[in-house]
MARMIMI-837991 format. One record per residue (C-alpha): residue number from 1; residue in one letter; chain; x, y, z. Coordinates in steps of 0.25 Angstrom, whole numbers, plus 5000, padded with zeros to 4 digits. Example, Ala and Ser with C-alpha at 12.3 -4.5 7.8 and 13.67 -1.06 7.14 Angstrom:
2
   num   residu   chaine      x      y      z
     1        a        A   5049   4982   5031
     2        s        A   5055   4996   5029
***
This chain:
365
   num   residu   chaine      x      y      z
     1        m        A   5000   5000   5000
     2        f        A   5011   5009   5003
     3        k        A   5018   5006   4990
     4        v        A   5006   5009   4982
     5        a        A   5002   5022   4990
     6        s        A   5016   5028   4988
     7        y        A   5016   5024   4973
     8        v        A   5003   5030   4971
     9        i        A   5006   5043   4979
    10        g        A   5019   5044   4971
    11        k        A   5012   5043   4957
    12        k        A   5002   5054   4962
    13        l        A   5013   5063   4966
    14        q        A   5019   5061   4952
    15        g        A   5006   5065   4946
    16        q        A   5005   5051   4939
    17        q        A   4991   5048   4935
    18        r        A   4993   5034   4930
    19        y        A   5001   5024   4937
    20        p        A   5000   5009   4940
    21        l        A   4998   5003   4953
    22        v        A   4999   4988   4950
    23        l        A   5006   4982   4938
    24        m        A   4998   4970   4933
    25        l        A   5008   4961   4928
    26        e        A   5004   4949   4920
    27        p        A   5017   4940   4917
    28        l        A   5008   4930   4910
    29        f        A   4994   4927   4906
    30        r        A   4995   4912   4908
    31        c        A   4987   4906   4919
    32        n        A   4984   4892   4925
    33        l        A   4969   4896   4927
    34        t        A   4958   4900   4918
    35        c        A   4950   4909   4926
    36        e        A   4936   4913   4920
    37        g        A   4939   4928   4922
    38        c        A   4953   4929   4917
    39        g        A   4956   4936   4904
    40        k        A   4971   4932   4903
    41        i        A   4970   4917   4901
    42        q        A   4963   4919   4887
    43        y        A   4976   4923   4880
    44        p        A   4982   4913   4870
    45        d        A   4993   4903   4874
    46        h        A   5004   4911   4868
    47        i        A   5000   4923   4877
    48        l        A   4998   4915   4889
    49        k        A   5013   4909   4887
    50        k        A   5019   4923   4888
    51        r        A   5024   4929   4901
    52        i        A   5032   4942   4905
    53        t        A   5046   4941   4910
    54        p        A   5050   4946   4924
    55        a        A   5058   4957   4917
    56        q        A   5046   4961   4910
    57        a        A   5038   4961   4922
    58        l        A   5048   4969   4931
    59        a        A   5050   4979   4920
    60        a        A   5034   4981   4919
    61        a        A   5034   4983   4934
    62        e        A   5045   4993   4933
    63        e        A   5039   5001   4921
    64        c        A   5025   5001   4928
    65        g        A   5030   5005   4942
    66        a        A   5017   5000   4949
    67        p        A   5020   4996   4964
    68        m        A   5012   4983   4963
    69        v        A   5012   4972   4953
    70        s        A   5001   4962   4951
    71        i        A   5006   4949   4944
    72        a        A   4995   4943   4937
    73        g        A   4992   4935   4924
    74        g        A   4989   4924   4921
    75        e        A   4995   4916   4933
    76        p        A   5009   4923   4936
    77        l        A   5014   4910   4943
    78        l        A   5015   4904   4930
    79        h        A   5025   4914   4926
    80        p        A   5039   4907   4927
    81        e        A   5046   4920   4932
    82        i        A   5035   4925   4941
    83        t        A   5044   4925   4953
    84        e        A   5054   4934   4946
    85        i        A   5043   4944   4942
    86        v        A   5038   4944   4957
    87        d        A   5052   4946   4963
    88        g        A   5056   4956   4953
    89        l        A   5043   4965   4956
    90        i        A   5046   4963   4971
    91        k        A   5060   4969   4969
    92        q        A   5054   4981   4961
    93        g        A   5046   4984   4974
    94        r        A   5032   4980   4968
    95        y        A   5021   4974   4976
    96        i        A   5016   4961   4968
    97        y        A   5003   4954   4968
    98        l        A   5007   4940   4961
    99        c        A   4993   4935   4956
   100        t        A   4991   4920   4955
   101        n        A   4980   4910   4955
   102        a        A   4988   4902   4965
   103        l        A   4988   4889   4958
   104        l        A   5003   4889   4957
   105        l        A   5006   4898   4969
   106        a        A   5008   4887   4980
   107        r        A   5018   4880   4970
   108        k        A   5026   4893   4966
   109        i        A   5025   4901   4979
   110        d        A   5039   4898   4983
   111        s        A   5044   4906   4971
   112        f        A   5040   4918   4978
   113        k        A   5043   4924   4992
   114        p        A   5034   4932   5001
   115        h        A   5036   4947   4999
   116        k        A   5028   4959   5004
   117        q        A   5027   4964   4989
   118        l        A   5022   4951   4984
   119        t        A   5007   4946   4985
   120        l        A   5002   4933   4979
   121        s        A   4988   4937   4974
   122        v        A   4980   4924   4972
   123        h        A   4968   4924   4963
   124        m        A   4956   4920   4971
   125        d        A   4942   4922   4965
   126        g        A   4935   4918   4978
   127        l        A   4932   4906   4986
   128        e        A   4934   4892   4980
   129        q        A   4922   4891   4971
   130        e        A   4923   4905   4965
   131        h        A   4938   4904   4963
   132        d        A   4939   4891   4957
   133        h        A   4927   4895   4947
   134        a        A   4934   4908   4943
   135        v        A   4947   4901   4940
   136        a        A   4940   4889   4933
   137        r        A   4948   4878   4941
   138        n        A   4944   4871   4954
   139        g        A   4953   4870   4965
   140        t        A   4961   4884   4963
   141        f        A   4955   4890   4975
   142        k        A   4961   4880   4984
   143        i        A   4974   4880   4977
   144        a        A   4975   4896   4978
   145        r        A   4970   4895   4993
   146        e        A   4981   4886   4997
   147        a        A   4991   4894   4989
   148        i        A   4987   4907   4996
   149        a        A   4988   4900   5010
   150        k        A   5002   4895   5006
   151        a        A   5006   4909   5001
   152        v        A   5001   4916   5014
   153        n        A   5008   4905   5023
   154        l        A   5021   4908   5015
   155        g        A   5020   4923   5018
   156        f        A   5015   4928   5005
   157        r        A   5006   4940   5003
   158        v        A   4993   4934   4996
   159        a        A   4982   4941   4990
   160        t        A   4970   4936   4983
   161        n        A   4965   4942   4970
   162        t        A   4950   4939   4968
   163        t        A   4941   4943   4955
   164        l        A   4926   4943   4957
   165        f        A   4916   4939   4946
   166        n        A   4901   4939   4944
   167        s        A   4899   4927   4952
   168        a        A   4906   4932   4965
   169        d        A   4898   4930   4978
   170        p        A   4901   4941   4988
   171        r        A   4900   4932   5000
   172        r        A   4910   4922   4994
   173        v        A   4919   4933   4990
   174        r        A   4919   4938   5005
   175        l        A   4922   4923   5010
   176        f        A   4933   4922   5000
   177        f        A   4940   4935   5006
   178        d        A   4938   4929   5020
   179        e        A   4945   4916   5016
   180        m        A   4956   4923   5009
   181        m        A   4959   4932   5021
   182        a        A   4958   4919   5030
   183        l        A   4969   4913   5021
   184        g        A   4978   4924   5024
   185        v        A   4977   4932   5011
   186        d        A   4983   4946   5012
   187        d        A   4974   4953   5001
   188        l        A   4961   4951   4994
   189        m        A   4961   4957   4980
   190        l        A   4948   4957   4972
   191        s        A   4942   4962   4959
   192        p        A   4930   4961   4950
   193        g        A   4933   4953   4938
   194        y        A   4935   4960   4924
   195        a        A   4928   4956   4912
   196        y        A   4940   4951   4904
   197        p        A   4935   4950   4889
   198        k        A   4944   4937   4888
   199        a        A   4939   4931   4901
   200        p        A   4932   4917   4898
   201        s        A   4920   4921   4906
   202        q        A   4914   4935   4904
   203        e        A   4901   4933   4913
   204        i        A   4909   4932   4926
   205        f        A   4913   4947   4926
   206        l        A   4907   4957   4935
   207        s        A   4899   4970   4931
   208        r        A   4903   4982   4938
   209        e        A   4889   4983   4945
   210        r        A   4891   4968   4950
   211        t        A   4905   4971   4954
   212        i        A   4901   4982   4963
   213        l        A   4889   4973   4969
   214        l        A   4899   4962   4971
   215        f        A   4909   4970   4979
   216        k        A   4898   4977   4987
   217        k        A   4893   4963   4992
   218        i        A   4908   4958   4995
   219        f        A   4912   4970   5003
   220        s        A   4898   4973   5010
   221        r        A   4903   4962   5019
   222        g        A   4918   4964   5018
   223        k        A   4928   4962   5029
   224        k        A   4939   4971   5034
   225        s        A   4947   4958   5035
   226        w        A   4948   4957   5020
   227        k        A   4962   4962   5015
   228        l        A   4958   4968   5002
   229        n        A   4969   4972   4992
   230        l        A   4960   4982   4987
   231        s        A   4959   4997   4989
   232        p        A   4947   5001   4997
   233        n        A   4943   5011   4986
   234        f        A   4943   4999   4976
   235        v        A   4934   4991   4985
   236        a        A   4925   5002   4986
   237        f        A   4925   5003   4971
   238        l        A   4921   4988   4969
   239        q        A   4909   4991   4978
   240        g        A   4905   5003   4969
   241        k        A   4909   5013   4980
   242        r        A   4919   5020   4971
   243        d        A   4920   5022   4956
   244        y        A   4934   5022   4950
   245        d        A   4938   5020   4936
   246        c        A   4949   5011   4934
   247        t        A   4964   5014   4933
   248        p        A   4970   5005   4923
   249        w        A   4984   5010   4923
   250        g        A   4984   5006   4938
   251        t        A   4986   4992   4935
   252        p        A   4994   4991   4922
   253        t        A   4996   4977   4916
   254        y        A   5009   4971   4910
   255        n        A   5009   4957   4904
   256        v        A   5014   4949   4892
   257        f        A   5009   4959   4882
   258        g        A   5014   4972   4889
   259        w        A   5007   4983   4896
   260        q        A   4992   4980   4895
   261        k        A   4982   4992   4891
   262        p        A   4975   4997   4898
   263        c        A   4974   4988   4911
   264        y        A   4975   4974   4917
   265        l        A   4961   4970   4912
   266        l        A   4960   4976   4898
   267        s        A   4970   4974   4887
   268        d        A   4970   4984   4876
   269        g        A   4984   4982   4871
   270        y        A   4998   4983   4877
   271        v        A   5010   4992   4878
   272        r        A   5024   4990   4880
   273        t        A   5027   5000   4892
   274        f        A   5019   5004   4904
   275        k        A   5021   5019   4900
   276        e        A   5014   5016   4887
   277        l        A   5003   5009   4894
   278        l        A   5000   5022   4902
   279        e        A   5002   5032   4891
   280        a        A   4996   5024   4879
   281        t        A   4983   5018   4886
   282        e        A   4971   5026   4884
   283        w        A   4966   5025   4899
   284        e        A   4954   5034   4897
   285        k        A   4948   5022   4888
   286        y        A   4947   5013   4900
   287        g        A   4940   5012   4913
   288        r        A   4925   5012   4916
   289        q        A   4923   5027   4914
   290        s        A   4929   5026   4900
   291        g        A   4917   5018   4896
   292        e        A   4927   5006   4891
   293        p        A   4917   4994   4891
   294        r        A   4928   4984   4896
   295        c        A   4930   4993   4909
   296        r        A   4915   4994   4912
   297        n        A   4914   4983   4923
   298        c        A   4928   4983   4927
   299        m        A   4931   4985   4942
   300        v        A   4943   4977   4944
   301        h        A   4954   4979   4954
   302        c        A   4966   4982   4944
   303        g        A   4958   4993   4938
   304        f        A   4951   5000   4950
   305        e        A   4961   4997   4962
   306        p        A   4971   5007   4956
   307        s        A   4959   5017   4954
   308        s        A   4955   5015   4969
   309        v        A   4970   5017   4973
   310        r        A   4972   5030   4965
   311        d        A   4959   5035   4972
   312        t        A   4964   5032   4985
   313        f        A   4976   5041   4983
   314        t        A   4966   5053   4981
   315        v        A   4961   5062   4992
   316        g        A   4947   5057   4990
   317        g        A   4952   5043   4988
   318        v        A   4958   5042   5001
   319        f        A   4945   5044   5008
   320        r        A   4938   5035   4999
   321        h        A   4949   5024   5002
   322        f        A   4946   5025   5017
   323        s        A   4931   5026   5015
   324        a        A   4931   5013   5007
   325        e        A   4940   5006   5017
   326        r        A   4930   5009   5028
   327        h        A   4917   5006   5019
   328        n        A   4921   4996   5009
   329        y        A   4914   4985   5018
   330        d        A   4902   4992   5021
   331        f        A   4888   4987   5018
   332        n        A   4884   4993   5005
   333        g        A   4870   4989   5003
   334        e        A   4873   4976   4996
   335        d        A   4870   4963   5003
   336        p        A   4883   4956   5003
   337        d        A   4878   4942   5003
   338        s        A   4866   4944   4993
   339        p        A   4869   4937   4980
   340        m        A   4875   4944   4968
   341        p        A   4866   4947   4956
   342        t        A   4867   4936   4946
   343        l        A   4863   4936   4931
   344        p        A   4860   4951   4928
   345        a        A   4873   4956   4934
   346        q        A   4881   4945   4927
   347        e        A   4874   4947   4914
   348        h        A   4878   4962   4915
   349        a        A   4892   4958   4918
   350        h        A   4893   4948   4906
   351        q        A   4887   4959   4897
   352        e        A   4897   4969   4901
   353        s        A   4908   4959   4900
   354        e        A   4904   4956   4886
   355        k        A   4904   4971   4882
   356        a        A   4918   4972   4888
   357        c        A   4922   4960   4879
   358        a        A   4916   4966   4867
   359        c        A   4924   4979   4869
   360        a        A   4937   4973   4874
   361        g        A   4942   4968   4861
   362        s        A   4951   4956   4858
   363        d        A   4963   4963   4866
   364        a        A   4956   4963   4879
   365        r        A   4957   4952   4890
***
């Protein structure tokens, strides 16, 4: 928190308007799961065989300058040089979230050493029934749970990364948070899913209205004991208490193709340098306020957490931050245990996703 705060304050003092907070580093797209909401595994085999080198990864981090790096993919533990990438980023002074589905974690954990700058971020999409369904393989929840327990016992910082879809049950989401806290997890990160045009199942994604209803229900019976790796203003945003547009340059993406325009979730071409990404991207064409159809329902963490952080470092944002911290778990008029609406909201989300697909074009994920 101190690292990020000093970094943001420094950028503000320099008068810099666009700066990254988290580098989304994808060293490869290949994975050992076929999750129904993923837009990465649909690439052809010759792309899935590509990977970036440690030298390329470290150069991208230096060029970008973000204090944090989220190593995603794909499954990063499939990269034969992932240890060198992690160690190099730590030496640069960056804080790393190494994302993994944990199928290989117990076997490969001895390749890493516990460090205050390293967090193992395990993909967990809910309790056993929900998680195994989301990743399309039975038994993955138990494997991941055992890997988390082993990592915690070895002294690693461990977070979970949860994506919620149309079928999410607020009551079971709360039970999942309780179970992860009991397991010793340091942080809970969560986000509504984004309608990747390449994802094999489009009907699973949330509309904006349904996202707000879902998170209202989750947090109407929230617990202070939950350790959320989310800013209070972002949690308020998910409940419809704040209205932000996204900050796509806050989480720039570097992968096997180069720097991805404009953000982690949309692919409108690639450039060779981070400077070119900042200067050549027509940022005004993106975000919900722009009218871009692909952005209409997006409320994801990587787009709006940077917006909430930027807001926190304004005069009014400081007050909004502390207000949200006090009131995010207040009862907000939604019965937290009443069932979510079914077909009408799901059909709406499906229609919006289809519109997004039509507008996305062949280059979008």
